[in-house]
Each structure stands twice: as structure tokens, then as C-alpha cells.
C-alpha positions in Angstrom: 99.6 95.1 -42.3 103.0 94.0 -41.7 103.3 90.1 -41.6 106.1 90.3 -38.9 103.2 91.9 -36.5 101.1 88.8 -37.4 100.4 85.1 -35.6 99.4 81.9 -37.3 97.4 78.8 -35.7 98.5 75.6 -36.4 96.2 72.7 -34.9 97.5 69.4 -34.8 94.5 67.2 -33.7 94.1 65.9 -37.2 90.8 65.7 -37.4 90.1 68.3 -39.9 89.7 72.2 -39.6 89.4 73.8 -36.2 88.5 77.6 -36.1 90.8 79.0 -33.2 89.9 82.8 -32.2 93.4 84.4 -31.8 93.8 87.8 -32.4 94.7 89.8 -35.7 96.7 88.2 -38.0 96.1 85.0 -36.9 95.8 81.8 -39.3 94.1 78.3 -38.3 95.9 75.2 -39.6 93.8 73.1 -41.9 94.5 69.5 -40.5 93.7 67.6 -43.5 98.2 68.2 -43.9 98.8 65.5 -41.7 102.5 65.3 -42.3 103.1 69.0 -41.9 100.9 69.6 -38.8 102.5 66.5 -37.0 106.1 67.7 -37.5 105.2 71.0 -36.3 103.4 69.7 -33.2 106.8 68.3 -32.1 108.5 71.8 -31.9 109.0 73.4 -28.4 108.1 76.7 -27.6 110.5 79.3 -28.5 112.3 77.3 -31.1 112.4 79.0 -34.7 111.8 77.1 -38.1 112.1 77.8 -41.7 109.0 78.0 -44.3 108.5 79.4 -47.8 105.0 81.0 -49.1 104.2 78.1 -51.7 100.9 79.3 -52.4 98.2 82.1 -52.0 94.3 81.2 -52.9 92.1 83.5 -50.9 92.6 83.4 -47.2 94.2 79.7 -47.6 98.3 80.1 -47.6 100.5 76.6 -48.3 103.6 76.7 -45.9 106.3 74.3 -47.4 108.8 73.5 -44.7 112.4 72.4 -44.8 111.6 69.0 -45.4 109.2 69.5 -48.1 106.0 68.6 -46.0 103.5 71.4 -46.3 101.5 73.1 -44.0 97.8 74.7 -45.1 96.5 77.7 -43.1 93.3 79.7 -43.0 94.0 83.5 -42.6 91.4 85.2 -40.5 92.7 88.4 -41.6 94.3 89.8 -45.0 98.2 89.9 -44.9 100.8 91.6 -47.2 102.7 88.3 -48.6 104.2 87.2 -51.8 104.3 83.6 -53.4 108.0 82.9 -52.8 108.5 84.5 -50.0 111.0 82.6 -47.3 110.4 83.6 -44.1 111.4 82.4 -40.2 108.5 81.3 -37.8 108.9 81.3 -34.1 106.8 78.7 -32.2 104.9 81.4 -29.6 102.9 78.8 -27.9 102.4 74.8 -27.8 99.9 73.3 -25.5 100.2 69.8 -27.2 97.0 70.3 -28.9 97.3 73.8 -30.7 100.4 75.7 -31.8 100.6 79.5 -32.3 103.9 80.2 -34.4 104.7 84.0 -35.4 106.6 84.8 -38.4 110.0 85.9 -37.3 112.3 88.4 -39.1 115.5 87.8 -36.8 116.7 91.7 -38.3 113.5 93.3 -37.9 113.3 92.1 -34.1 117.0 93.5 -33.9 116.0 96.8 -35.1 112.7 96.8 -33.0 114.8 95.8 -30.0 117.0 98.4 -30.6 114.5 100.9 -31.2 112.9 100.4 -27.7 116.3 99.9 -25.6 117.0 103.3 -27.0 113.5 104.6 -26.2 113.9 103.7 -22.3 117.5 104.7 -22.3 116.6 108.1 -23.6 113.7 108.2 -20.8 115.7 107.0 -18.1 114.2 104.1 -18.0 115.5 100.4 -16.9 115.3 97.9 -19.6 113.1 95.3 -17.1 110.5 93.2 -19.0 107.7 95.1 -17.7 109.1 98.4 -19.4 109.9 96.7 -22.3 106.3 95.5 -22.9 104.6 98.8 -22.4 107.5 100.5 -24.7 106.3 97.7 -27.1 102.8 97.7 -26.6 102.9 101.8 -27.5 104.9 101.3 -30.2 102.9 98.7 -31.7 99.8 101.1 -31.2 101.5 104.4 -33.0 101.7 105.7 -30.0 104.4 108.2 -28.6 107.8 106.7 -26.6 107.8 109.3 -24.4 108.4 109.6 -20.6 105.2 110.6 -19.6 103.5 108.3 -21.8 105.4 105.4 -20.2 105.1 106.4 -16.8 101.5 106.5 -17.2 101.0 103.3 -18.1 103.4 102.2 -15.7 101.6 103.9 -12.7 98.4 102.1 -14.3 100.1 98.6 -14.9 100.9 98.8 -10.9 97.5 100.1 -10.1 95.3 97.3 -11.9 98.3 94.7 -11.9 95.4 92.2 -13.3 95.3 94.2 -16.9 97.6 93.5 -19.6 99.7 96.4 -20.8 97.7 95.9 -23.8 94.3 96.6 -22.9 95.7 99.7 -20.8 97.5 101.3 -24.1 94.6 100.6 -26.0 92.3 102.4 -23.4 95.1 105.1 -23.4 95.1 105.5 -27.3 90.9 105.7 -26.8 91.3 108.1 -24.3 89.2 105.8 -22.1 89.5 106.3 -18.5 91.4 103.8 -16.5 89.4 102.4 -13.7 88.7 98.9 -12.3 85.5 99.1 -13.9 86.3 100.5 -17.8 89.1 97.9 -17.7 86.4 95.1 -16.9 83.9 97.0 -19.7 86.6 97.2 -22.2 87.7 93.5 -22.0 84.2 92.7 -22.2 84.1 94.6 -25.5 86.9 92.7 -27.0 85.9 89.2 -25.9 82.4 89.9 -27.2 80.8 89.6 -23.8 79.0 92.6 -23.6 75.9 92.8 -24.9 73.4 95.0 -22.7 70.3 92.6 -23.3 72.7 90.1 -20.9 72.9 92.4 -18.8 69.1 93.0 -18.5 67.8 89.7 -18.4 70.1 88.6 -15.6 68.7 91.5 -13.9 65.2 90.7 -14.1 66.3 87.4 -13.2 67.7 88.7 -10.1 64.8 91.0 -9.1 62.7 87.6 -9.7 64.5 85.6 -7.4 65.0 88.3 -4.7 61.3 88.8 -5.0 60.1 85.0 -4.5 62.7 85.2 -1.4 61.8 88.2 0.3 58.0 87.1 0.1 58.5 83.9 1.3 59.9 85.2 4.3 57.2 87.4 5.4 55.2 86.1 8.2 51.0 85.4 7.1 50.4 83.5 10.3 47.3 84.1 12.3 46.6 87.0 14.7 48.6 90.4 14.8 51.6 88.9 12.6 48.5 88.2 9.9 48.1 92.0 9.8 51.3 92.7 9.8 51.9 90.1 7.0 49.5 91.7 4.9 51.3 95.3 5.3 54.6 94.0 4.8 53.5 92.5 1.4 51.9 95.5 0.0 54.6 97.8 1.1 57.0 95.4 -0.4 55.5 95.2 -3.6 55.1 99.0 -3.8 59.2 99.8 -3.3 59.9 97.0 -5.7 57.1 98.8 -8.3 58.3 101.8 -7.3 61.9 101.3 -8.0 61.1 100.6 -11.4 58.5 102.7 -12.7 58.6 106.3 -14.4 55.8 109.0 -13.5 53.9 107.9 -16.1 53.4 104.8 -14.7 52.2 105.1 -11.3 48.7 104.7 -10.5 46.3 107.8 -10.5 43.3 105.5 -9.9 40.9 106.0 -6.2 39.8 102.2 -5.7 38.3 102.9 -2.6 34.9 104.0 -3.8 34.3 101.1 -5.8 35.8 98.6 -3.3 33.3 99.9 -0.7 30.4 99.4 -2.8 31.2 96.3 -3.8 31.6 95.0 0.2 27.9 96.7 0.5 26.8 94.7 -2.0 27.9 91.7 -0.9 27.1 92.2 2.7 23.1 92.7 1.3 23.9 89.6 -0.7 25.2 87.7 2.5 21.9 89.3 4.4 19.4 88.1 1.7 20.6 84.3 1.7 20.3 84.3 5.7 16.8 86.0 5.3 16.1 82.4 3.7 16.6 83.1 0.0 15.0 80.7 -2.3 19.0 79.0 -3.5 17.4 76.7 -5.4 16.6 79.7 -7.8 19.7 81.0 -7.6 21.0 77.9 -8.6 18.7 77.3 -11.7 19.8 81.1 -13.0 18.1 83.7 -10.8 19.9 87.1 -11.8 22.7 87.7 -9.7 24.2 90.9 -7.8 26.5 92.9 -9.2 28.6 92.2 -6.1 28.9 88.5 -7.1 32.4 87.0 -6.6 33.0 85.6 -10.1 33.5 81.7 -10.1 35.3 82.1 -13.6 36.2 85.0 -15.7 35.5 83.2 -19.1 31.8 83.6 -18.1 32.0 87.1 -17.8 32.2 88.3 -21.5 32.6 92.1 -20.9 36.0 90.9 -18.6 37.6 88.1 -20.8 36.8 90.5 -23.9 38.8 93.2 -22.3 41.7 91.0 -21.0 41.7 89.9 -24.4 42.0 93.5 -25.7 44.9 94.6 -23.1 47.0 91.5 -23.8 47.0 92.8 -27.4 47.2 96.2 -27.2 51.0 95.8 -24.4 51.5 92.8 -26.4 52.0 90.6 -23.3 51.0 86.8 -22.4 47.2 86.6 -22.0 47.2 83.8 -20.3 48.8 84.9 -17.2 47.0 88.3 -17.5 43.4 85.9 -17.1 45.2 83.6 -14.3 46.4 86.7 -12.5 42.5 88.7 -12.7 40.9 85.1 -11.7 43.2 85.2 -8.4 41.8 88.6 -7.7 38.6 87.5 -8.7 38.8 84.9 -5.8 40.1 87.4 -3.2 36.6 89.1 -3.5 37.1 91.9 -6.0 33.8 91.8 -8.7 33.6 92.1 -12.2 33.2 96.2 -12.6 36.1 97.0 -10.2 38.6 94.7 -12.4 37.1 96.3 -15.8 38.3 99.2 -14.2 41.4 98.2 -13.3 42.0 97.1 -17.2 40.6 100.3 -18.6 42.2 103.1 -16.3 45.6 101.0 -16.8 47.8 102.9 -20.4 50.8 101.4 -20.0 52.0 97.1 -19.1 53.5 98.6 -16.0 50.8 100.9 -14.7 48.8 97.6 -14.6 51.0 96.2 -12.3 51.1 99.4 -10.5 47.4 99.3 -10.6 46.9 95.8 -9.5 48.9 96.7 -6.2 47.1 100.2 -5.5 44.0 97.9 -5.4 45.4 95.7 -2.6 46.6 98.4 -0.7 43.2 100.4 -1.1 41.2 97.4 -0.4 43.3 96.9 2.7 42.9 100.6 3.7 39.0 100.4 3.8 38.9 97.3 5.7 38.2 94.8 3.0 39.1 91.2 4.2 42.4 90.3 2.7 43.7 87.0 3.7 47.7 87.3 3.9 48.6 83.8 2.9 46.5 84.3 -0.4 47.8 87.8 -1.1 51.6 85.8 -1.0 49.8 83.1 -3.2 49.1 85.8 -5.8 52.4 87.5 -5.8 54.7 84.6 -5.8 52.3 83.0 -8.3 54.0 81.5 -11.7 51.4 83.8 -13.6 51.9 86.7 -12.0 55.7 86.6 -11.6 55.6 85.9 -15.3 53.5 88.6 -15.7 55.7 90.8 -13.7 59.1 89.8 -15.6 57.2 90.3 -19.1 56.6 94.2 -17.9 59.7 94.8 -16.5 61.7 93.3 -19.7 59.2 95.8 -21.7 60.0 98.7 -19.6 63.9 98.2 -20.2 63.7 97.6 -24.0 62.9 99.5 -27.2 60.1 98.7 -29.5 61.7 98.8 -32.9 57.8 99.9 -34.4 57.6 103.1 -32.2 61.6 104.3 -32.1 60.6 107.7 -34.2 62.1 109.9 -31.4 65.9 110.6 -31.3 66.6 111.0 -27.9 64.5 108.0 -27.2 67.6 105.6 -26.6 68.8 108.3 -24.2 66.0 108.3 -22.6 66.3 104.5 -22.3 69.9 104.4 -21.0 68.8 107.6 -18.3 66.0 105.4 -16.9 68.1 102.4 -17.1 70.6 103.9 -14.6 68.2 105.5 -12.6 66.1 102.3 -11.9 69.4 100.3 -11.5 70.6 103.2 -8.6 67.3 102.9 -7.0 67.0 98.9 -6.9 71.0 99.3 -5.3 69.1 101.6 -3.0 65.9 99.8 -2.0 67.3 96.4 -2.0 71.1 96.1 -1.6 70.8 94.6 1.8 68.4 92.1 1.5 70.6 88.8 1.8 72.2 86.8 -0.6 69.8 87.2 -3.1 69.3 91.3 -2.8 73.5 91.3 -3.3 73.4 89.5 -6.6 70.6 92.3 -7.6 72.6 95.0 -6.2 75.6 93.2 -8.4 73.7 93.3 -11.6 72.0 96.8 -11.0 75.7 98.0 -10.6 77.1 96.3 -13.8 74.3 97.9 -15.7 75.1 101.1 -14.7 78.8 100.2 -15.3 78.1 99.1 -18.9 75.9 102.7 -19.4 78.8 104.8 -18.1 81.2 103.0 -20.4 79.0 103.5 -23.6 78.9 107.1 -22.5 82.5 107.1 -22.8 82.9 105.8 -26.1 80.1 108.3 -27.1 82.6 111.1 -26.1 85.0 109.9 -28.8 82.3 107.9 -31.6 78.9 108.1 -32.6 77.8 104.5 -31.0 74.9 102.8 -29.1 73.7 99.5 -27.8 69.9 99.3 -28.2 68.2 96.4 -26.3 65.3 95.7 -28.7 62.1 93.6 -27.8 60.9 92.0 -31.1 57.8 89.5 -31.2 58.3 89.1 -27.9 62.2 88.3 -27.6 64.8 90.3 -26.5 67.5 90.9 -28.8 70.7 93.3 -28.9 72.1 95.7 -31.7 74.5 98.1 -32.0 75.1 101.0 -34.0 78.6 102.2 -34.7 78.8 105.8 -37.1 82.2 106.2 -38.7 82.7 109.6 -37.3 85.9 110.4 -34.7 84.6 113.5 -32.6 87.8 114.6 -31.9 88.4 115.5 -35.9 85.3 115.2 -37.9 85.6 116.5 -41.4 84.2 119.0 -43.4 83.2 117.0 -46.5 79.5 115.9 -46.1 79.6 113.6 -49.2 79.1 110.1 -47.6 78.1 108.9 -44.3 78.5 105.2 -43.3 77.4 103.3 -40.3 78.2 99.4 -39.3 75.1 97.7 -37.7 75.4 95.1 -35.5 72.7 92.1 -34.8 72.5 89.5 -32.6 69.3 87.5 -34.2 67.7 84.2 -32.9 67.5 82.4 -36.9 70.2 84.7 -38.9 72.8 84.2 -36.2 75.3 87.6 -35.8 74.6 90.1 -39.0 76.4 93.0 -39.4 75.1 95.8 -41.7 77.1 98.0 -43.5 75.2 101.2 -44.3 76.5 103.9 -46.5 74.8 106.9 -47.6 75.9 109.2 -50.5 73.5 111.7 -52.0 69.8 110.2 -52.0 71.6 106.6 -52.6 71.6 104.3 -49.8 73.8 101.3 -50.3 73.8 97.8 -47.7 75.9 95.1 -47.1 74.9 92.2 -45.3 77.6 90.0 -43.6 75.9 86.6 -42.5 77.0 83.4 -41.2 75.9 80.7 -43.7 74.2 80.6 -47.2 70.4 80.0 -45.2 70.6 83.3 -43.6 71.7 85.2 -46.7 68.9 83.7 -48.7 66.1 84.4 -46.0 67.8 88.5 -46.5 67.5 88.2 -50.1 63.8 87.2 -50.2 62.9 90.2 -47.9 65.2 92.5 -49.5 62.0 93.8 -51.3 60.6 95.4 -48.4 63.6 97.3 -47.2 63.6 99.0 -50.2 60.2 99.8 -50.3 60.8 101.2 -46.6 63.7 103.2 -48.5 62.2 104.2 -51.4 58.9 105.7 -49.1 61.4 107.8 -47.7 62.8 109.3 -50.9 66.0 107.6 -51.6 66.9 104.5 -53.7 68.6 101.6 -52.5 71.9 99.1 -53.5 72.4 96.2 -51.9 74.9 93.5 -51.5 75.0 90.1 -48.9 77.9 88.6 -47.9 78.5 85.0 -46.5 81.5 85.0 -44.2 83.8 82.4 -44.0 83.1 79.9 -41.5 86.3 80.5 -39.8 86.0 84.1 -39.7 82.9 83.9 -37.4 84.6 83.2 -34.0 83.7 86.2 -31.8 83.1 88.1 -34.9 81.6 91.8 -33.9 82.8 94.3 -36.6 81.1 97.3 -34.7 83.4 96.3 -32.1 86.4 95.3 -34.1 86.1 99.1 -36.3 85.5 101.0 -32.5 88.2 99.8 -30.9 90.5 97.5 -33.5 94.0 98.3 -34.7 92.1 99.9 -37.7 90.2 102.5 -36.2 92.1 105.6 -37.7 92.3 104.0 -41.3 88.2 103.4 -40.5 87.9 107.0 -40.0 89.9 108.2 -42.9 88.1 106.1 -44.9 84.8 108.2 -44.8 83.3 111.5 -44.0 80.6 112.1 -41.8 77.4 114.9 -41.6 78.0 116.0 -38.4 74.4 116.4 -38.0 74.0 112.6 -37.1 
């Protein structure tokens, strides 16, 4: 990288090292050099000062100023420079706390200016500030300075005035369609705010908020409104579940016969009581009839065990499931019916649909369902927590089950379709409905942007659920689809993980023959230690599949961690072309 294209950050708060995320080739000055920093902090923007590269140790550079004061800087990126080089520096920004300086080569800048003005003249374009910015951005991105390229960016700049010229040029270089949505998505990637799992959490939270608001607003008073309220509650729940269910999740049960038998048995039970059945015998433990309502689920060993088994199989919270079934029992559903709901649920979402089908069928056969009690069930913490947990499972992948290579494609399609159904069904449902619609549209935009990226690069975001927690991962295979190499000697990929305990973790994986080499980039020594201690598990898994493993664990410098995401940097950064040239790929991946 040319030093003339690089920036440096100087911090003058005098409290030690402060990491500043400042883009490619920028440096954050170590404020332990008080005198040098104090001097530079007084220099106005646009001023030029002279310095000499006094020493280079790793990423640390000492800059000797004209009055023999020293600045100590830590580079965030490798630069080409030598001890003894004398450079002019331009004060690019000074906000009173941070000073951004840029190496300033007057001769080189004059040559660049001349080249840009010449290009504008040849293309018949005026040397305006906007035209200069466009030409400079095209030049910096190694793109042609022809009239068609410049006019294309000009038109986009006028159409999207809030977008930076650099963003527009970068998107054109990457062949990403320039729209308001893609600009937003691109900027999210460049600022490391693009994680799909964040969108998923917002979407699920907005669904829960809207659900609670709509249910609260359904009248469930006495008389005609009560019957209407019951219908509205069940119909709303059916529409909501239908928006986020697949065909395999739909209830195939008909609970009407079970419920009718339960009602008949309960009527018989009531009749016996009216005929002066010895209540003392009942209280002392006389056998109960199968239609009797449970007073405590824990008293039923079979139902309690079934709830435990179902919760373990689906990895959902047992306390929430148990409380929901207790509320169903309180509504009058007997043990046999509740056991059937559990046994006929083959997925967490089908469990939710079976519960709703149970309520719907009970209403149709005339079972007495107090609307206020149904409302309390649907908005209860246990039901909403269970519902939220199930929806998140529906919208993420379980790493233990990721065997089908098409599973991720299926998830993207499923998420896109579900977001569309939510938009269609609830976009007009008040302020909470609008928030949900915005989250759903954002999810669709994110998936479309990933599809755009995949026109050029093998890239995927993978929202996963590990031990009940939602996490985001990203995979980038070093393969430019526009210029696939014939050589198949080596396959390389980058995996980015955002982990609770390890923090942001980047894994570079390369395959040559049957040898897999991994490089783990982590934030601190503790994370490195954890990975080292468990590396034998990875080695065994690799060996079991017929490969051998070599590995490295690398701790990044603290100043390099701010906003770091190697996948995004490699895919959308300035070194993309060099990255593609460095590797060859197996086109079957």
C-alpha cells in the first residue's frame, strides 16, 4: 500500500492508548508521548508539518518532528516505509480531542491533481468539486476514468445525495446494484452492523409486541362481544402462526372427538355429583373419572414425563411448556387430550399449531371457553416466552443438524417468505404493526443483498442457535465467480463468528490435498487458551473424515479489534483483488 494513500490518527487526550476506528492505513497515536501530541493538537486543519520516520517496531512508528519532539503511532495496517524517510503530513481533521493526519507528498498530489483534471477535460466535464471527488474515487479504486463511468456515478450521486461517492464507486466496482436499500445494506456491512441475527431478534421482538397489543385490544366482555372476542382471539392466533409456519408445521389433528368425549364424561361426572355422590369418598381418594380437570400437572406422572421429554427433544424451556399446559388444563382439557397434543407434535412450531387447533376445535364443538381466560393464556409470559423461543428456532439453524448443503438456501427462502407474509397480514396493525413491517422489510432487503453478493462471491451469513443462544456467523470462500481459476490445488475460506465468551473470532481455513490448515484470530490470550484446550476435538472431527489438521491460534493486537471483521474486509475491502489472486479454488464448493 502506498503511504501517500494512508491516514494517521493522533490522540491528544493524554490518558494512554486510545483505539480509533479510522479506516485503511490509519494510526492511533500513543498518548504516552505528551510533548509531541500536545504540539500537534494545536495545529489547525489544512496545515502541513514535517516529520521523519525515526523507528519502526512491529506496528509502532516513531515520528520525529522538526523541533525534536516525537509522536508514537500504532498502525492498524501494514504500510511501506523506511527508517529515515522524511515526510510532510497534512492535518486532515482536528476536533479538539482527536487529530487525523495524512502523509502529504506535494509532488505526488500535484501529479494526481493534474491526472484528474486532464481526465475531466478529456471527458468534457467541468472541474467541479463533485466531479473531482468522483474522478479521485474511481482512480483510488483502480477503475477507468472514462466518461461513461463518471456519468454513471454522477447520476447515482444526484439520485442518492446522502450516499458517499466512495460508497457508490465501491458498489459499482463490486457490481452491486445501486438502490436506496442496497446502499443501506452496504453501509451496514462497512460499519459491521449487518448481522442477520440482530434483524431476527428485532423481528421476533416486534412480533411479540404487536401480538400483545392486538390481543389486549380484542374485547372479551359479556354477551355477544364475548363470543365475537373468542373468535377474534383464535383467528388472530391462527393468522399469526400461519405467517411463520411451513407446511410441515401445520396441525393435522382433529381434536373434536376427544373434546366431545371429554365434555360427555364431565357431564356424567357433574350428574353424579348432583345425585349426591359421597363427596367425602371423593375427598378421601376415590378413583377420579378420565374427564376430571387436573388441579396440578405434577400430579400426573405420565403428562409430566411427556412434557419433560418434549422439552428435551425440542430444546425448549420446560417451565414455560408446563405452565402453558397447566392453563389448558384449567380451561377444562383433560389429561388424555393434553397428552395427545404432545404426542402428535413433531416440531416446536407444530406444537404451537396443535395448541391453537385444540382451542379452535373446542370452540366448534361447543366447549365453554371463557374469552378472558383465552386472552390471559395467549398473552401470558409463559405462552409468549414459548412462542418467542419457537419462532427463533424456526428462523435459525442448529449446527448439529446442518448436513444438507441446501439447508441454508432453504432457510433464506423461508425467512424471505415469512417476512412477506408478516408484511401482508400485519403492516396496517397500528404502530406496532408498522414496526413489525419495517423489521420484515429489512429482513427481505438483507437476504436480497446477500443474493447480490453471491452473484460474485461465495458468501453466506448463517444465523445459528447454540445451546439456546442465537449467534451470527459468516462464511466467505475465496472465489471470484467472474474469474474462476482452473487450478484446484487449494481451497480457502474465511469464517467469522460472534461468540459470547470468545468474542469476535475469525477462522481462516485452507485445504490442500488432504491437509486442512486453520488459523484462529481471537481478541485475547484467554480466548486463545480456550481454543487451544479444545483443538483436539476439531482434530478428531477432521481425522474422522479422512483429513489431517494443522493449526495456529493468533491473538490480535487490541488496537486492531475495533469493528474488525475479516470476512467483510476481504469481501468488500480494497484488497479483494489481491485476495482472489492469492488463492485458487475448487469450483464444486
